[in-house]
C-alpha positions as CSV (number, residue, x, y, z in Angstrom):
1,M,111.2,106.3,108.5
2,L,108.1,106.5,106.5
3,T,107.9,105.2,102.9
4,A,104.9,105.5,100.6
5,V,104.6,102.7,98.1
6,G,102.5,103.0,94.9
7,L,100.5,99.8,94.5
8,G,99.5,100.4,90.9
9,P,96.0,100.7,89.4
10,G,94.4,97.8,91.3
11,D,95.7,94.7,89.5
12,A,97.9,92.5,91.9
13,E,100.1,91.5,88.9
14,L,101.0,95.2,88.4
15,L,102.8,95.7,91.7
16,T,106.5,96.4,91.0
17,L,109.2,94.1,92.3
18,K,110.4,97.1,94.5
19,A,106.9,97.6,96.0
20,V,106.8,93.9,97.0
21,R,110.3,94.0,98.5
22,I,109.5,97.2,100.5
23,L,106.2,95.7,101.8
24,K,108.0,92.6,102.9
25,E,110.7,94.5,104.8
26,A,108.2,96.9,106.5
27,D,107.7,96.6,110.2
28,T,104.2,98.0,109.8
29,V,102.1,98.7,106.6
30,F,99.3,101.3,106.8
31,V,96.7,101.4,104.2
32,P,93.4,103.4,103.5
33,G,91.5,100.0,103.3
34,G,89.7,98.6,100.3
35,I,91.7,97.5,97.4
36,A,95.0,98.6,99.0
37,L,94.4,96.3,101.9
38,E,94.0,93.2,99.5
39,L,97.1,94.1,97.5
40,V,99.4,94.3,100.5
41,R,98.0,91.4,102.5
42,P,100.1,88.7,100.9
43,Y,103.4,90.5,101.7
44,A,102.9,92.6,104.9
45,K,103.6,91.2,108.4
46,T,101.4,93.9,110.3
47,I,98.7,95.9,108.6
48,V,96.9,98.9,110.1
49,T,93.9,100.3,108.2
50,L,93.4,104.1,108.3
51,E,90.1,106.0,107.7
52,F,90.0,108.8,105.2
53,P,86.5,110.1,104.9
54,M,85.3,111.3,101.5
55,T,84.7,115.0,102.1
56,R,85.6,118.4,100.6
57,N,85.4,120.0,104.1
58,E,89.0,121.4,104.6
59,K,88.6,121.4,108.4
60,E,87.6,117.7,108.5
61,I,90.4,116.7,106.0
62,T,93.0,118.5,108.1
63,A,91.7,116.8,111.3
64,C,91.8,113.5,109.6
65,M,95.3,113.9,108.4
66,K,96.5,114.8,111.9
67,R,94.8,111.8,113.3
68,N,96.3,109.4,110.9
69,A,99.7,111.1,111.1
70,E,99.7,110.5,114.9
71,K,98.8,106.9,114.3
72,I,101.7,106.4,111.9
73,L,104.5,108.3,113.7
74,P,105.2,105.8,116.5
75,A,105.9,103.1,114.0
76,A,107.8,105.6,111.7
77,K,110.0,106.9,114.5
78,S,110.9,103.4,116.0
79,G,111.1,101.4,112.7
80,N,110.2,101.0,109.1
81,A,106.7,102.2,108.4
82,V,105.1,101.9,105.0
83,F,102.0,103.5,103.6
84,G,100.5,101.5,100.6
85,L,98.2,103.3,98.3
86,I,96.6,102.7,94.8
87,G,98.3,104.3,92.0
88,D,101.5,106.5,92.5
89,P,102.1,108.4,95.9
90,N,103.1,111.7,94.1
91,Y,100.2,112.0,91.6
92,Y,96.9,113.1,93.0
93,S,97.2,111.0,96.1
94,T,96.1,111.1,99.7
95,F,99.7,110.7,100.7
96,S,100.8,114.2,99.7
97,R,98.6,115.8,102.4
98,L,99.4,113.1,104.9
99,A,103.2,113.6,104.4
100,E,102.8,117.4,104.9
101,M,101.2,116.7,108.2
102,V,103.8,114.1,109.2
103,K,106.6,116.5,108.4
104,A,104.9,119.3,110.3
105,L,104.7,117.1,113.4
106,V,108.2,115.6,113.2
107,P,110.3,117.7,110.7
108,D,113.4,115.6,110.8
109,L,111.6,112.3,110.0
110,I,112.8,110.7,106.7
111,V,109.9,110.4,104.3
112,E,110.3,108.7,100.9
113,T,108.1,107.6,98.0
114,I,108.2,104.6,95.8
115,P,106.6,105.1,92.4
116,G,103.7,102.8,91.2
117,I,101.9,102.4,87.9
118,S,99.5,105.1,87.9
119,S,96.0,105.3,86.3
120,I,97.4,108.1,84.0
121,T,99.7,105.5,82.3
122,A,97.7,102.4,82.9
123,V,94.5,103.8,81.1
124,A,96.1,104.0,77.7
125,S,97.1,100.4,77.8
126,H,93.5,99.4,79.0
127,A,92.0,101.5,76.3
128,K,94.4,100.2,73.7
129,I,95.5,103.5,72.4
130,P,99.1,104.9,72.0
131,V,99.9,108.5,73.4
132,N,102.6,110.0,71.2
133,G,101.7,113.8,71.4
134,A,101.3,116.3,74.2
135,F,98.5,115.7,76.6
136,M,97.1,117.3,79.8
137,V,96.1,115.5,83.0
138,T,94.0,117.4,85.5
139,D,91.6,116.6,88.4
140,G,89.8,119.9,87.9
141,P,91.5,123.0,86.9
142,V,91.8,123.6,83.2
143,I,95.0,125.6,83.4
144,P,97.7,123.2,84.8
145,S,100.0,124.5,87.6
146,T,102.6,121.7,86.8
147,K,103.9,120.6,83.4
148,I,106.1,117.6,82.7
149,L,108.1,117.7,79.5
150,M,109.7,114.6,78.1
151,K,113.0,114.3,76.1
152,V,114.1,117.8,77.1
153,T,117.6,118.1,75.5
154,R,117.8,121.9,75.9
155,P,116.4,122.6,79.4
156,R,117.5,126.2,79.7
157,T,115.7,127.2,76.5
158,A,112.6,125.3,77.5
159,A,112.5,127.0,81.0
160,E,112.7,130.4,79.4
161,Q,109.8,129.7,77.2
162,L,107.7,128.4,80.1
163,K,108.5,131.4,82.1
164,T,106.4,133.5,79.8
165,A,103.4,131.3,80.8
166,G,104.0,131.9,84.5
167,Y,106.0,128.8,85.3
168,N,108.9,129.8,87.8
169,D,110.2,126.4,89.3
170,F,112.1,123.9,87.2
171,I,113.7,120.6,87.9
172,V,115.3,118.3,85.4
173,V,116.1,114.7,85.9
174,E,118.6,113.3,83.4
175,R,119.0,109.5,82.9
176,M,116.6,108.7,85.7
177,Y,117.5,105.4,87.3
178,M,120.3,104.9,84.8
179,E,124.0,105.1,85.2
180,G,125.1,108.8,85.3
181,E,121.8,110.1,86.7
182,K,121.7,113.7,87.5
183,V,119.1,116.0,89.1
184,Y,119.2,119.8,88.3
185,R,117.4,122.2,90.5
186,G,117.5,126.1,89.9
187,V,120.5,126.3,87.6
188,L,119.8,124.3,84.5
189,P,122.3,123.2,81.9
190,E,122.3,124.3,78.4
191,K,122.1,120.7,77.0
192,T,121.1,117.4,78.4
193,N,120.7,113.7,77.4
194,Y,117.8,112.5,75.3
195,F,116.6,110.7,78.5
196,S,115.7,113.9,80.4
197,I,112.5,115.0,82.0
198,M,111.6,118.5,83.1
199,I,109.0,119.4,85.8
200,A,107.9,122.9,85.6
201,R,105.7,124.4,88.4
202,K,104.0,127.6,89.3
203,V,104.8,128.2,92.9
């Protein structure tokens, strides 16, 4: 099993309780070095540092992901392997590409992610500003391929509106981490609880 753990924006006190527990329980913890290495050091029994060269060369990136996936797989197949990284493993992270390669090599391997405090949420606190309206986050393209809508109480109506802008894949999570949590994919309900989030994607 391979679990990616978000380590937060770099402050050791911003690791979640779950991140600390997962790191302590891991047989082997893999990190890309640097800050991530220092954050996991107090909790991990065995740490392996992987190299991820800074490049935009797609051929080099693919080769790097394959090398690192092959280093991780023995530990992931025989025990509990964890990959620790700064931020959140599902938002603009190295792990997304690494997970694709791992699943390509071993399709039936269980791969999970544990969210961490991302720079997207941390920066508002650091800058001492509230964010109460709509906002866009991007690492390059001006037109987003993914939209996240908060407090979606009428998901079916919201999806129909988003379809006109080219969005065609919708997931709604209702009461996330709460009693009565539900995840809707494909067929969306007419109404949901106030604590509902929609992810709309162009796929």
